[in-house]
DSSP file (Angstrom, degrees, kcal/mol; ACC not computed):
  #  RESIDUE AA STRUCTURE BP1 BP2  ACC     N-H-->O    O-->H-N    N-H-->O    O-->H-N    TCO  KAPPA ALPHA  PHI   PSI    X-CA   Y-CA   Z-CA
    1    1 A M              0   0    0      0, 0.0     2,-0.3     0, 0.0    13,-0.2   0.000 360.0 360.0 360.0 153.0   22.7  -18.2   -1.2
    2    2 A A  E     -A   13   0A   0     11,-2.2    11,-2.7     2,-0.0     2,-0.4  -0.998 360.0-156.1-143.5 143.2   21.0  -15.2   -2.9
    3    3 A F  E     -A   12   0A   0     -2,-0.3     2,-0.4     9,-0.2     9,-0.2  -0.950   9.1-168.8-118.5 140.0   22.4  -12.4   -5.0
    4    4 A F  E     -A   11   0A   0      7,-2.5     7,-3.1    -2,-0.4     2,-0.8  -0.993  19.4-138.1-129.0 135.7   20.6   -9.0   -5.4
    5    5 A D  E     -A   10   0A   0     -2,-0.4     2,-0.8     5,-0.2     5,-0.2  -0.843  22.0-174.9 -91.6 110.7   21.5   -6.3   -7.9
    6    6 A C  E >  S-A    9   0A   0      3,-3.2     3,-1.0    -2,-0.8    -1,-0.0  -0.695  71.3 -49.9-109.5  76.9   21.1   -3.0   -5.9
    7    7 A G  T 3  S-     0   0    0     -2,-0.8    -1,-0.1     1,-0.2     3,-0.1   0.876 120.1 -37.1  62.9  38.8   21.7   -0.3   -8.4
    8    8 A G  T 3  S+     0   0    0      1,-0.3     2,-0.6     0, 0.0    -1,-0.2   0.287 120.0 105.8  95.2 -10.1   24.9   -1.9   -9.8
    9    9 A V  E <   -A    6   0A   0     -3,-1.0    -3,-3.2     2,-0.0     2,-0.5  -0.914  66.4-138.7-102.3 124.4   26.1   -3.1   -6.4
   10   10 A R  E     -A    5   0A   0     -2,-0.6     2,-0.5    -5,-0.2    -5,-0.2  -0.722  14.4-160.5 -87.5 125.6   25.8   -6.8   -5.9
   11   11 A L  E     -A    4   0A   0     -7,-3.1    -7,-2.5    -2,-0.5     2,-0.4  -0.910   4.5-161.7-105.1 128.3   24.5   -7.9   -2.5
   12   12 A Y  E     -A    3   0A   0     -2,-0.5     2,-0.4    -9,-0.2    -9,-0.2  -0.926   6.5-173.5-111.6 132.6   25.1  -11.5   -1.4
   13   13 A L  E     +A    2   0A   0    -11,-2.7   -11,-2.2    -2,-0.4     2,-0.3  -0.992  27.8 118.8-123.3 132.4   23.3  -13.2    1.4
   14   14 A G        -     0   0    0     -2,-0.4    -2,-0.0   -13,-0.2     3,-0.0  -0.983  62.2 -83.5-176.0 170.2   24.2  -16.6    2.6
   15   15 A I        -     0   0    0     -2,-0.3     7,-0.0     1,-0.1    -2,-0.0  -0.772  55.6-105.2 -88.0 129.9   25.4  -18.8    5.5
   16   16 A P        -     0   0    0      0, 0.0    -1,-0.1     0, 0.0     6,-0.1  -0.292  22.5-154.7 -57.1 134.5   29.2  -18.8    5.9
   17   17 A E  S    S+     0   0    0      1,-0.1     5,-0.0     4,-0.0    -2,-0.0   0.770  77.3  20.0 -79.7 -27.8   30.7  -22.0    4.6
   18   18 A R  S >  S-     0   0    0      1,-0.1     3,-1.8     0, 0.0    -1,-0.1  -0.949  83.2-108.3-141.0 157.4   33.8  -21.7    6.8
   19   19 A P  G >  S+     0   0    0      0, 0.0     3,-1.3     0, 0.0    -1,-0.1   0.792 112.4  67.9 -58.3 -29.2   34.7  -19.8   10.1
   20   20 A E  G 3  S+     0   0    0      1,-0.3     3,-0.4     2,-0.1    55,-0.2   0.740  94.3  59.3 -62.8 -21.3   37.0  -17.5    8.1
   21   21 A F  G <  S+     0   0    0     -3,-1.8    -1,-0.3     1,-0.2    -4,-0.0   0.076  71.9 104.1 -96.5  24.1   34.0  -16.0    6.4
   22   22 A K    <   +     0   0    0     -3,-1.3    -1,-0.2    -6,-0.1    -2,-0.1   0.399  48.5 118.7 -88.2   4.0   32.2  -14.8    9.6
   23   23 A S  S    S-     0   0    0     -3,-0.4     3,-0.1     1,-0.1    51,-0.0  -0.142  76.5-113.1 -65.9 167.4   33.1  -11.1    9.2
   24   24 A T  S    S+     0   0    0      1,-0.2     2,-0.3     0, 0.0    -1,-0.1   0.770  94.7   8.9 -74.8 -25.2   30.3   -8.6    8.9
   25   25 A A        -     0   0    0     50,-0.1     2,-0.4     2,-0.0    -1,-0.2  -0.992  58.9-156.6-154.4 147.4   31.2   -7.7    5.3
   26   26 A I        -     0   0    0     -2,-0.3     2,-0.5    -3,-0.1    50,-0.2  -0.996  18.3-138.3-124.9 131.8   33.5   -8.9    2.5
   27   27 A I  E     -b   76   0B   0     48,-0.5    50,-2.3    -2,-0.4     2,-0.5  -0.788  16.8-159.0 -89.3 129.3   34.6   -6.7   -0.3
   28   28 A Y  E     -b   77   0B   0     -2,-0.5     2,-0.6    48,-0.2    50,-0.2  -0.944   3.3-153.0-110.8 123.3   34.6   -8.4   -3.7
   29   29 A Y  E     -b   78   0B   0     48,-3.1    50,-2.6    -2,-0.5     2,-0.4  -0.865  15.2-137.4 -97.3 119.3   36.8   -6.9   -6.4
   30   30 A R  E     +b   79   0B   0     -2,-0.6     2,-0.3    48,-0.2    50,-0.2  -0.616  28.7 176.5 -78.5 129.6   35.4   -7.7   -9.9
   31   31 A V        -     0   0    0     48,-2.8    50,-0.3    -2,-0.4     3,-0.3  -0.921  33.5-136.7-130.4 156.4   38.1   -8.7  -12.4
   32   32 A D  S    S+     0   0    0     -2,-0.3     2,-0.6     1,-0.3    -1,-0.1   0.912  99.2  30.6 -78.6 -44.3   38.0   -9.8  -16.0
   33   33 A D     >  -     0   0    0      1,-0.2     4,-2.4    49,-0.1    -1,-0.3  -0.839  66.3-177.9-120.7  92.5   40.5  -12.7  -15.8
   34   34 A I  H  > S+     0   0    0     -2,-0.6     4,-2.5    -3,-0.3     5,-0.2   0.854  81.8  52.9 -62.2 -37.3   40.4  -14.2  -12.3
   35   35 A Q  H  > S+     0   0    0      2,-0.2     4,-2.2     1,-0.2    -1,-0.2   0.919 111.8  45.1 -66.8 -42.3   43.2  -16.8  -13.0
   36   36 A Q  H  > S+     0   0    0      2,-0.2     4,-2.1     1,-0.2    -2,-0.2   0.917 115.0  47.2 -67.3 -43.5   45.6  -14.1  -14.2
   37   37 A V  H  X S+     0   0    0     -4,-2.4     4,-2.5     2,-0.2    -2,-0.2   0.910 112.0  51.1 -64.1 -41.6   44.8  -11.7  -11.4
   38   38 A W  H  X S+     0   0    0     -4,-2.5     4,-2.5    -5,-0.2    -2,-0.2   0.923 108.8  51.0 -61.2 -44.3   45.2  -14.5   -8.8
   39   39 A K  H  X S+     0   0    0     -4,-2.2     4,-1.4     1,-0.2    -1,-0.2   0.907 111.0  48.9 -59.9 -42.1   48.6  -15.5  -10.3
   40   40 A S  H  < S+     0   0    0     -4,-2.1     4,-0.3     1,-0.2    -1,-0.2   0.905 110.8  50.0 -63.8 -42.6   49.7  -11.9  -10.0
   41   41 A C  H ><>S+     0   0    0     -4,-2.5     3,-1.6     1,-0.2     5,-1.4   0.890 106.8  55.1 -63.4 -40.1   48.5  -11.7   -6.4
   42   42 A M  H ><5S+     0   0    0     -4,-2.5     3,-1.4     1,-0.3    -1,-0.2   0.835 100.9  59.3 -64.3 -31.7   50.3  -14.9   -5.5
   43   43 A G  T 3<5S+     0   0    0     -4,-1.4    -1,-0.3     1,-0.3    -2,-0.2   0.599 103.5  53.5 -70.6 -10.2   53.5  -13.4   -6.8
   44   44 A K  T < 5S-     0   0    0     -3,-1.6    -1,-0.3    -4,-0.3    -2,-0.2   0.233 121.1-103.2-109.2  11.1   53.1  -10.6   -4.2
   45   45 A G  T < 5 +     0   0    0     -3,-1.4    -3,-0.2     1,-0.2    -2,-0.1   0.765  53.1 176.8  78.5  26.7   52.7  -12.8   -1.2
   46   46 A V      < -     0   0    0     -5,-1.4     2,-0.7     1,-0.1    -1,-0.2  -0.397  34.8-118.2 -64.1 139.2   48.9  -12.6   -0.7
   47   47 A N  E     -C   69   0B   0     22,-0.6    22,-2.2    -2,-0.1     2,-0.2  -0.727  32.8-138.0 -81.9 111.7   47.7  -14.9    2.2
   48   48 A V  E     +C   68   0B   0     -2,-0.7    20,-0.3    20,-0.2     3,-0.1  -0.505  33.7 168.2 -76.8 132.8   45.3  -17.4    0.5
   49   49 A V  E    S-     0   0B   0     18,-2.3     2,-0.3     1,-0.3    19,-0.2   0.731  79.8  -7.7-101.0 -47.1   42.0  -18.3    2.2
   50   50 A S  E    S-C   67   0B   0     17,-1.9    17,-2.7     3,-0.0    -1,-0.3  -0.923  72.9-124.5-155.0 124.2   40.5  -20.1   -0.8
   51   51 A K  E     -     0   0B   0     -2,-0.3    14,-0.1    15,-0.2    16,-0.1  -0.202  53.0 -71.3 -63.7 159.6   41.8  -20.4   -4.4
   52   52 A P  E     +     0   0B   0      0, 0.0     2,-0.3     0, 0.0    14,-0.3  -0.270  68.4 157.5 -55.0 134.0   39.5  -19.3   -7.3
   53   53 A H  E     -C   65   0B   0     12,-2.1    12,-2.3    -3,-0.1     2,-0.3  -0.979  47.9 -84.8-154.2 159.9   36.7  -21.7   -7.8
   54   54 A M  E     +C   64   0B   0     -2,-0.3    10,-0.3    10,-0.2     3,-0.1  -0.537  36.5 178.5 -72.8 129.2   33.2  -21.7   -9.3
   55   55 A I  E     -     0   0B   0      8,-3.7     2,-0.3     1,-0.4     9,-0.2   0.814  65.3  -5.9 -94.3 -42.5   30.6  -20.5   -6.9
   56   56 A S  E     -C   63   0B   0      7,-1.3     7,-3.3     2,-0.0     2,-0.6  -0.990  56.2-130.1-157.8 142.4   27.5  -20.7   -9.1
   57   57 A R  E     +C   62   0B   0     -2,-0.3     5,-0.2     5,-0.2     2,-0.2  -0.874  38.6 176.2 -94.4 125.6   26.5  -21.4  -12.6
   58   58 A M  E >   -C   61   0B   0      3,-3.2     3,-1.0    -2,-0.6     2,-0.6  -0.653  44.3 -61.7-121.8 177.0   24.2  -18.7  -13.8
   59   59 A E  T 3  S-     0   0    0      1,-0.3     3,-0.0    -2,-0.2    -1,-0.0  -0.478 121.7  -7.3 -65.1 112.6   22.5  -17.9  -17.1
   60   60 A G  T 3  S+     0   0    0     -2,-0.6    24,-1.7     1,-0.1     2,-0.3   0.279 131.2  39.2  88.1 -11.3   25.3  -17.3  -19.6
   61   61 A H  E <   -CD  58  83B   0     -3,-1.0    -3,-3.2    22,-0.3     2,-0.4  -0.987  69.6-119.1-159.3 167.0   28.2  -17.5  -17.2
   62   62 A E  E     -CD  57  82B   0     20,-2.9    20,-2.8    -2,-0.3     2,-0.7  -0.923  27.6-132.8-108.7 141.3   29.8  -19.0  -14.1
   63   63 A L  E     -CD  56  81B   0     -7,-3.3    -8,-3.7    -2,-0.4    -7,-1.3  -0.860  27.8-172.7 -95.1 118.7   30.5  -16.9  -11.1
   64   64 A W  E     -CD  54  80B   0     16,-2.8    16,-2.3    -2,-0.7     2,-0.3  -0.882   4.6-179.6-112.6 142.9   34.1  -17.6   -9.8
   65   65 A M  E     -CD  53  79B   0    -12,-2.3   -12,-2.1    -2,-0.4     2,-0.4  -0.992  13.8-167.7-141.0 149.2   35.6  -16.2   -6.6
   66   66 A G  E     - D   0  78B   0     12,-2.1    12,-2.4    -2,-0.3     2,-0.3  -0.997  17.5-148.7-133.2 137.4   39.0  -16.5   -4.8
   67   67 A F  E     +CD  50  77B   0    -17,-2.7   -18,-2.3    -2,-0.4   -17,-1.9  -0.826  21.4 160.9-115.1 146.9   39.4  -15.3   -1.2
   68   68 A F  E     -CD  48  76B   0      8,-2.5     8,-3.0    -2,-0.3     2,-0.4  -0.933  38.2-100.7-150.5 168.9   42.4  -13.8    0.6
   69   69 A N  E     -CD  47  75B   0    -22,-2.2   -22,-0.6    -2,-0.3     6,-0.2  -0.830  30.4-139.5 -97.8 136.8   43.3  -11.8    3.7
   70   70 A D    >   -     0   0    0      4,-2.9     3,-2.4    -2,-0.4    -1,-0.0  -0.288  42.9 -85.2 -80.1 177.3   44.0   -8.1    3.5
   71   71 A P  T 3  S+     0   0    0      0, 0.0    -1,-0.1     0, 0.0    -2,-0.0   0.735 132.6  52.8 -59.3 -21.8   46.8   -6.6    5.5
   72   72 A D  T 3  S-     0   0    0      2,-0.1     3,-0.1     0, 0.0    -2,-0.0   0.258 121.5-107.8 -95.8  12.3   44.5   -6.2    8.5
   73   73 A D  S <  S+     0   0    0     -3,-2.4     2,-0.3     1,-0.3    -4,-0.0   0.627  73.4 140.6  72.3  17.3   43.6   -9.9    8.3
   74   74 A N        -     0   0    0      1,-0.0    -4,-2.9   -51,-0.0     2,-0.4  -0.640  58.2-109.7 -82.5 148.4   40.0   -9.3    7.0
   75   75 A V  E     + D   0  69B   0     -2,-0.3   -48,-0.5   -55,-0.2     2,-0.3  -0.649  44.9 168.1 -78.8 133.2   38.7  -11.6    4.3
   76   76 A A  E     -bD  27  68B   0     -8,-3.0    -8,-2.5    -2,-0.4     2,-0.3  -0.837  13.5-154.4-133.4 172.7   38.4  -10.1    0.8
   77   77 A A  E     -bD  28  67B   0    -50,-2.3   -48,-3.1    -2,-0.3     2,-0.4  -0.984  16.9-139.7-149.0 156.7   37.8  -11.6   -2.6
   78   78 A I  E     -bD  29  66B   0    -12,-2.4   -12,-2.1    -2,-0.3     2,-0.3  -0.922  28.5-169.8-109.5 147.9   38.2  -11.3   -6.3
   79   79 A M  E     -bD  30  65B   0    -50,-2.6   -48,-2.8    -2,-0.4     2,-0.3  -0.975   8.7-174.4-139.0 151.9   35.3  -12.4   -8.5
   80   80 A S  E     - D   0  64B   0    -16,-2.3   -16,-2.8    -2,-0.3     2,-0.9  -0.996  24.7-137.1-147.2 139.9   34.8  -12.9  -12.2
   81   81 A E  E     - D   0  63B   0    -50,-0.3   -18,-0.2    -2,-0.3    -2,-0.0  -0.867  28.8-160.4 -96.7 103.6   31.8  -13.8  -14.4
   82   82 A V  E     - D   0  62B   0    -20,-2.8   -20,-2.9    -2,-0.9     3,-0.1  -0.763  17.6-122.9 -92.2 117.7   33.3  -16.4  -16.7
   83   83 A P  E     - D   0  61B   0      0, 0.0   -22,-0.3     0, 0.0     2,-0.2  -0.253  28.2-109.7 -59.3 143.7   31.3  -16.8  -19.9
   84   84 A L        -     0   0    0    -24,-1.7     2,-0.1     1,-0.1   -27,-0.0  -0.504  37.8-103.9 -70.9 141.8   30.0  -20.3  -20.6
   85   85 A A              0   0    0     -2,-0.2    -1,-0.1     1,-0.1   -25,-0.1  -0.444 360.0 360.0 -66.6 138.0   31.7  -22.1  -23.5
   86   86 A S              0   0    0     -2,-0.1    -1,-0.1    -3,-0.1    -2,-0.0   0.470 360.0 360.0 -80.4 360.0   29.6  -22.1  -26.6
């Protein structure tokens, strides 16, 4: 996998890990507290594809993502850069 910063827009390139991720594009919503946002989404009946989990350890933080289906059954995600514990 590779991430590119394109003027503030993060571009991700990689091979899909599961068949659900075969769409042409996935929108990632950046959130500060992924666990709290996920809990809120679950209370609203969101269809889970993959619960929040660490995707990659990077310099100074871990990248976490959780995936769900939007109302049109497209895969979307929330993502958070979780600071490493000092």
